[in-house]
Structure formats: structure tokens, C-alpha cells
C-alpha positions as CSV (number, residue, x, y, z in Angstrom):
1,M,-0.1,0.2,-0.1
2,L,1.7,3.4,-0.9
3,T,1.9,6.1,1.6
4,P,2.9,10.1,2.1
5,Q,6.7,8.6,3.1
6,D,6.6,6.5,-0.8
7,E,7.0,10.2,-2.0
8,L,10.8,9.8,-0.2
9,L,14.0,9.1,-2.4
10,C,15.1,7.1,0.7
11,H,13.3,3.5,-0.3
12,Q,16.3,0.2,1.3
13,L,13.9,-2.6,0.1
14,P,11.8,-2.9,-3.3
15,T,8.5,-2.8,-1.3
16,T,6.4,0.3,0.0
17,F,6.6,2.0,3.9
18,D,3.6,0.8,5.0
19,H,5.2,-2.4,6.7
20,V,9.2,-3.1,8.0
21,S,11.2,-6.2,6.8
22,Q,10.4,-8.8,9.5
23,S,7.3,-9.9,11.5
24,D,8.7,-9.8,14.5
25,L,6.3,-8.2,17.3
26,R,8.9,-6.6,19.2
27,W,9.9,-4.1,16.3
28,T,10.3,-0.4,17.2
29,E,10.7,3.7,16.2
30,R,10.8,5.7,19.1
31,I,11.5,9.5,19.0
32,V,12.0,10.7,22.4
33,M,12.4,14.1,23.9
34,Y,13.5,15.3,27.7
35,G,15.2,17.7,29.9
36,F,14.3,20.3,33.0
37,D,14.8,23.9,34.0
38,R,18.3,23.8,36.0
39,T,16.9,24.4,39.0
40,G,15.8,20.6,38.8
41,D,11.9,22.4,39.7
42,I,10.4,21.0,37.2
43,S,10.7,18.4,33.7
44,I,9.4,16.9,31.2
45,M,9.6,14.0,28.8
46,T,7.5,13.3,25.7
47,G,7.4,11.3,22.3
48,M,5.8,8.4,20.3
49,A,6.1,5.3,19.4
50,R,4.5,3.2,16.4
51,Y,4.9,-0.4,16.5
52,P,4.0,-1.5,12.5
53,N,3.9,-4.9,13.6
54,R,1.0,-4.2,16.0
55,N,-1.0,-1.5,14.0
56,V,-0.3,0.6,17.0
57,M,1.0,4.4,17.3
58,D,1.0,5.8,20.7
59,A,2.1,9.0,22.6
60,Y,2.4,10.6,25.7
61,A,3.6,13.5,27.8
62,M,5.1,13.3,31.6
63,V,5.7,16.8,33.4
64,T,7.5,15.9,37.1
65,R,7.3,19.1,39.8
66,H,9.8,19.3,42.1
67,G,10.3,15.6,42.2
68,R,7.6,14.8,44.2
69,E,4.6,14.4,41.6
70,A,4.0,13.5,38.1
71,R,2.1,14.3,36.0
72,V,1.2,12.3,32.4
73,V,-1.6,11.9,29.4
74,R,-1.2,9.3,27.4
75,M,-2.4,8.8,23.6
76,S,-2.4,5.5,21.4
77,T,-4.4,5.0,17.7
78,E,-3.9,2.7,15.1
79,I,-1.9,3.0,12.1
80,D,-3.2,4.9,9.2
81,A,-0.1,4.3,6.8
82,T,-2.4,5.9,4.1
83,E,-2.2,9.6,5.8
84,G,0.1,12.4,7.0
85,A,2.7,14.9,6.1
86,L,6.3,13.8,4.9
87,S,7.4,14.8,8.3
88,S,5.0,14.9,10.8
89,W,2.9,12.2,12.3
90,T,-0.3,12.9,15.0
91,V,-1.8,11.0,17.8
92,G,-4.6,13.0,19.5
93,P,-3.8,15.8,20.1
94,Y,0.3,15.0,20.7
95,T,2.0,16.1,17.1
96,Y,5.3,15.3,16.3
97,E,7.5,16.9,13.5
98,V,11.1,17.3,11.6
99,T,11.7,21.2,11.2
100,D,14.8,20.9,10.3
101,P,16.3,17.5,9.5
102,L,19.1,16.3,12.5
103,H,18.6,20.0,13.7
104,G,15.7,21.2,14.8
105,V,12.3,19.3,16.0
106,R,8.8,20.3,17.0
107,S,6.4,18.3,19.8
108,V,3.1,19.9,20.5
109,V,0.3,18.7,22.6
110,A,-3.1,20.6,22.3
111,P,-5.2,21.8,24.1
112,N,-7.5,18.4,25.5
113,D,-9.8,18.1,28.3
114,H,-6.8,16.4,30.7
115,G,-5.1,19.8,32.2
116,I,-1.7,18.7,29.8
117,S,-0.6,20.7,27.0
118,L,2.3,21.9,26.4
119,H,4.4,23.1,22.6
120,L,8.1,22.2,22.6
121,E,11.2,23.2,20.3
122,L,14.8,21.8,19.9
123,T,17.0,23.2,18.0
124,G,20.4,21.3,17.7
125,T,23.5,23.1,19.5
126,F,25.3,19.7,19.3
127,P,25.7,17.4,16.5
128,A,22.8,14.3,16.4
129,Y,25.4,11.6,16.8
130,E,24.8,7.8,15.7
131,Q,25.2,5.0,18.8
132,A,27.3,2.0,18.7
133,P,24.7,-0.8,17.2
134,A,23.2,-2.8,19.5
135,F,22.3,-6.9,18.5
136,H,22.6,-9.2,21.0
137,R,21.2,-13.1,20.6
138,S,19.5,-15.2,23.6
139,R,19.4,-19.2,22.6
140,G,19.5,-18.0,18.8
141,R,16.9,-16.1,18.6
142,V,17.7,-12.1,18.0
143,R,17.1,-10.8,21.1
144,E,18.2,-6.9,20.2
145,D,18.9,-5.5,16.8
146,A,18.1,-1.6,17.0
147,R,19.9,1.3,16.2
148,R,19.7,5.1,18.1
149,F,20.9,8.8,17.6
150,Y,21.0,12.0,20.4
151,Q,20.9,15.2,20.0
152,N,21.7,18.3,22.8
153,G,19.7,21.5,21.8
154,R,18.6,25.2,22.8
155,L,15.0,24.3,24.2
156,T,12.0,26.9,23.8
157,G,8.0,27.0,24.2
158,W,5.5,26.2,27.1
159,I,3.9,24.3,29.6
160,E,0.3,24.2,30.4
161,L,-0.8,22.5,33.6
162,D,-4.9,23.0,34.6
163,G,-4.9,26.4,33.2
164,E,-1.4,27.6,34.8
165,R,1.4,28.6,31.6
166,I,5.1,27.9,32.0
167,D,7.4,29.6,29.4
168,I,10.5,27.6,29.1
169,D,13.6,30.3,29.3
170,P,16.4,28.6,27.2
171,D,19.0,29.9,29.1
172,K,17.9,27.9,32.1
173,W,17.2,24.6,30.7
174,W,18.9,21.6,30.0
175,F,17.5,19.6,26.7
176,G,17.9,16.9,24.6
177,R,16.8,13.9,22.0
178,D,17.1,10.3,20.8
179,H,15.7,8.1,18.2
180,S,15.5,4.9,17.9
181,W,14.4,1.8,15.8
182,G,15.5,-2.0,15.3
183,V,13.8,-5.1,17.5
184,R,14.0,-3.4,20.7
185,H,13.9,-5.7,24.5
186,G,12.8,-4.7,27.8
187,G,10.6,-1.7,28.7
188,G,8.8,0.1,26.3
189,G,7.0,-2.3,23.3
190,G,10.0,-5.0,24.0
191,S,8.6,-6.2,27.4
192,L,4.9,-6.9,25.6
193,S,3.3,-10.8,25.8
194,E,4.2,-12.4,22.1
195,G,1.8,-15.2,23.2
196,D,1.9,-18.0,25.3
197,H,4.1,-21.3,25.1
198,R,7.2,-19.7,24.4
199,Q,10.7,-20.7,26.5
200,P,11.1,-18.3,29.5
201,S,14.1,-15.7,28.9
202,E,17.3,-16.5,30.5
203,V,17.6,-14.6,33.4
204,P,21.0,-13.6,34.3
205,D,22.7,-13.4,38.3
206,G,22.6,-9.7,37.5
207,V,23.3,-6.4,35.3
208,L,24.5,-2.8,35.2
209,Y,23.7,-0.9,32.4
210,Y,24.2,2.9,32.3
211,M,24.3,5.9,30.3
212,G,25.6,9.5,30.8
213,I,25.0,12.4,28.4
214,F,27.1,15.6,30.2
215,E,26.6,18.8,28.5
216,F,29.2,21.2,29.0
217,E,29.7,25.3,27.1
218,D,32.4,23.5,24.9
219,E,31.5,19.8,24.3
220,L,29.2,17.2,25.5
221,V,30.2,13.5,27.0
222,H,28.4,10.9,26.4
223,F,28.6,7.3,27.4
224,A,27.1,4.3,27.8
225,Q,27.7,0.4,29.1
226,R,26.1,-2.5,29.7
227,E,28.1,-5.0,32.4
228,T,27.5,-8.3,34.1
229,S,27.4,-9.2,37.4
230,T,31.3,-9.3,37.7
231,G,31.5,-6.4,35.6
232,E,32.3,-7.8,32.6
233,R,31.6,-5.2,29.7
234,W,29.2,-6.8,26.9
235,Q,28.3,-3.3,25.1
236,F,30.3,0.6,25.6
237,E,29.9,3.6,23.7
238,G,31.2,6.5,24.2
239,E,32.3,10.1,22.3
240,V,33.1,13.3,22.9
241,L,30.6,16.0,20.8
242,H,31.8,20.0,20.1
243,P,28.9,22.2,19.6
244,L,28.3,22.7,15.6
245,A,29.4,26.3,15.8
246,S,33.1,25.4,16.5
247,G,33.1,23.0,13.6
248,K,35.3,21.0,15.6
249,E,35.5,16.9,15.0
250,S,34.2,14.9,17.8
251,L,36.8,12.7,19.7
252,P,36.6,9.0,20.7
253,I,35.9,7.7,24.1
254,I,37.6,4.1,24.5
255,D,37.1,3.4,28.6
256,V,34.5,4.5,31.7
257,E,35.3,3.5,35.5
258,H,32.6,4.2,37.7
259,D,32.5,4.3,41.7
260,L,28.9,5.0,42.3
261,K,26.5,5.5,45.5
262,F,23.3,4.7,45.6
263,R,20.6,6.0,47.6
264,E,19.2,3.9,50.7
265,G,16.9,1.4,50.0
266,R,17.0,2.3,46.2
267,R,19.4,1.5,42.8
268,V,19.4,5.1,41.5
269,I,22.3,6.9,41.2
270,D,23.3,9.3,44.5
271,A,25.8,12.3,45.1
272,G,29.5,11.5,45.0
273,S,29.5,9.5,42.3
274,T,32.0,9.7,40.2
275,F,33.0,8.5,36.1
276,T,36.4,8.3,34.8
277,V,36.5,8.6,31.1
278,H,39.5,7.8,28.9
279,R,39.5,9.9,25.9
280,A,41.3,8.5,22.4
281,D,43.8,11.2,22.6
282,R,44.8,9.4,26.0
283,A,43.6,12.5,28.5
284,V,41.0,11.0,31.2
285,D,38.9,13.5,33.1
286,S,36.9,12.7,36.5
287,I,33.2,13.5,36.0
288,E,31.4,14.1,39.3
289,V,27.7,14.0,39.8
290,T,25.0,15.6,41.9
291,P,21.2,14.7,41.4
292,L,19.0,17.5,41.4
293,C,15.7,15.0,40.3
294,D,13.9,12.4,38.3
295,F,11.9,11.2,36.2
296,W,10.7,7.7,35.5
297,P,9.9,6.8,32.2
298,G,7.4,3.4,32.9
299,L,4.8,6.2,34.0
300,A,4.5,6.9,30.8
301,G,4.4,3.2,29.3
302,Y,7.6,1.9,29.5
303,D,6.0,-0.4,32.2
304,E,2.9,-1.3,32.4
305,F,0.9,1.2,34.8
306,N,-2.4,1.3,35.4
307,G,-3.3,-1.2,32.7
308,Y,-1.2,0.7,30.2
309,A,2.0,0.3,28.4
310,S,3.2,1.5,24.9
311,G,2.6,-0.9,22.9
312,M,-0.7,-2.2,23.8
313,W,-3.4,-2.6,21.5
314,R,-6.2,0.0,22.6
315,G,-8.2,1.1,19.8
316,P,-8.0,4.5,17.2
317,A,-8.6,6.9,19.6
318,F,-7.9,6.1,22.9
319,I,-6.5,8.4,26.0
320,D,-6.5,8.9,29.9
321,S,-4.4,11.4,32.1
322,F,-3.1,10.3,36.1
323,S,-0.9,12.1,38.4
324,A,1.5,10.5,40.5
325,D,2.6,10.6,44.3
326,L,6.5,10.1,43.2
327,T,7.3,9.8,47.3
328,D,4.6,7.0,47.3
329,P,6.8,3.5,47.5
330,T,4.3,1.6,46.6
331,V,4.2,3.7,43.1
332,L,7.7,3.6,42.0
333,G,8.0,0.1,43.0
334,Q,5.9,-0.4,39.8
335,V,8.3,1.9,37.5
336,S,11.7,1.9,39.0
337,M,13.8,-0.6,36.7
338,L,14.9,2.3,34.7
339,S,15.7,5.1,36.1
340,E,16.5,8.7,34.8
341,T,18.2,11.4,37.3
342,L,18.9,14.7,35.8
343,C,21.9,16.2,37.5
344,E,24.8,18.7,38.0
345,V,28.5,17.5,36.7
346,R,32.1,18.8,37.7
347,M,34.6,18.1,35.6
348,G,38.1,20.1,36.5
349,D,36.8,23.5,36.5
350,K,34.0,22.9,34.9
351,T,30.2,22.6,35.4
352,G,27.7,21.5,33.3
353,H,24.2,19.3,33.3
354,G,23.2,16.3,32.3
355,L,21.2,13.0,32.4
356,V,22.5,9.3,34.4
357,E,19.9,7.0,32.7
358,M,20.9,3.5,34.6
359,V,19.4,0.0,34.8
360,F,20.6,-2.1,37.6
361,M,19.5,-5.3,39.0
362,G,20.3,-8.6,40.5
363,A,23.8,-9.4,42.0
364,Y,26.8,-7.5,42.0
365,P,29.1,-8.2,44.8
366,R,31.6,-4.8,43.9
367,Y,28.8,-2.6,44.9
368,G,26.9,-5.3,47.9
369,Y,24.2,-6.4,46.1
370,T,24.3,-10.8,45.9
371,G,21.4,-11.0,44.5
372,W,17.7,-10.0,43.1
């Protein structure tokens, strides 16, 4: 079936854009925008996902205030591949638009009955950069085959909650985005049921995954690493990027060491944590992290919460909303597999801001954890 995207000169298969090259139900294309007021008083996460083999496209917006309350609106629809513009996608009141490829994007939640609306425009100040390919098998089956790119930039726009308008001062906000596609594993569609009578997944002794995106005035430091319970690394990527206006080339990161602190009773990064970054030019830097606030993607659909998760079919016009008390352990217990911590960071005499993303489960003797 022809779609508007078939007008583009970017086909890579001898078929149309209404489907992908495989029938794996986990195949997902997802965009995310995220960031915060550097005081830590308010943060935003918004985005959408498309599941061509589930006939689902969904979206969300989550605003977290003072680290204590999250306001969430979630939307879902069936895919209509025959309609839509070439560079924008809509789910209910949500619209995502590419305004300048690899440089500018816009997310809008139009006024609605759920009391959350926003208009966010991100202009890249650092280049978009590609994640190292993630390809892993388990028992002969592809567990993950995904690609992604990230970008940090300058945010303008506003948020409105129950009639209260919050204008965004771009000089006081840290903001970024990512765009991923492929077969995913875990939260956000990769954990949804694919049917009965399947062999249970392998359960490792433990896993530590962390990612840092740390922005300073003259450079952006990005790294991500996955480790076993004994600290053996099984995926790594890292890069130092410079502002687009500088014209400077990026520099690979060849290794990252960590000395992490965790909050009492929770495997969430705490103050005093450090990352030691080894650059390809043999320079070594120590980055110290001071958390300012957290947000929890599980509330927005990365985990099942209140009977809904991203990728679930909910018909042509689903929308709901809720408030979540982030001081309630029973709430966080449902969504705490993936944590996102927005933070201030220090590297030598430089101060910046950034994000630490983490999944930390099971045994990890180095930090005193002996099991699940």
C-alpha cells in the first residue's frame, strides 16, 4: 500500500513504507524528548512510538514537578499509513514534527480535556550522533537489533498544567532528544507478551546498564555501558562532541570507569558518584555527579502502569491521564526498573548538566548486592 513517505527518495527495500522487513512484534520506532529546568523544579519527557507489526502508534507527555509529583497524559491509535504529512506524525492531541532534519524538531500537545498541553521546539546546538549498533542473540534468537541517534540543543516554548502556563527560558533549561528503531528488548514494547507457550527468557545473575549525557559549554560527553554481575562489559560506546558552531570533529571515548553511590533502599545514583572517562587522545577526566531530580519513563508507558503500556493495542482513539505521587514507594516499585536522573556535573574546573540513565538489577558484589 502506498503511503506519503513513498514520495521520498530513501527506499531501501523493493516494497512500500507501510511495513518493515520482518514480522517481529517487538519492532519499534521511537522518538523521545527530555530535559529540565536546571534548578530541578520541573522536568519534561515526551515522545511517541510506532509499532508497525502491532498496528499501534502511541504518544505521551509527562511533567514532573519538584521530584514529588508526575502528571502524565497517554495516547494511542491505530496506524493509518495512507494519511499524514511527510515530516510530522499525530496521535490524538499530540504532534511530532521534524522542522529541520538533524537540527530541529517540534512536539505539541494541543489543549485537551486532561489538563496537560505543551509546545516545545528543540534546535540542535550539538550535532546529532549515532549510537553504536546494538545486536545481541539469546539461544539463537535475536534479542535486540536496534539503532539510535541522540542530540542536545536549545529549547523554546511553554507548558500548561490545568491553566497554569510555564514559559521556558532557553538559557535555564537543559534538553535533548533521541530517535531509535529496530527490534527492542525490555521496557517500551520489548517486554509485551508475544503469545503463550514460549520458553522463558534467560535470567542473568545481574545486570548494570548506565548512560551519561553531560553537557558543558564547549563539549558534550556521552557514554553508555552494559555489564554483567561481575563487571564484565558486553556493550560500550562513548564520544566527546563539540558545538556545531565550533566546526570541531568529535573524539571517541575508549573506556569509562565508575565509582557509584546509591540512595538508601534504592538502586538510583546518588551524590558523590564519579565516572572516569578515558579519551582517545589519552586524556583522562573525572566527572562527579550531583543529582537534582528524577523522572520515571515507566509511568509514561515503558512499563505497564494503570493497565497500560506502550505498544498495547487500545483501538483508534485511546487517551488517559493521571497524577502519580513519587514519594509513594508502591508507585515507584511498579516503574523503577529504568531510572532517569537529571544532575549537575563537575569535570575539573568546568560545571555542566546532564542525564544519567540506569538499569541495575540482580547481583553485583562490588557494590554489595548479592542477588535479586
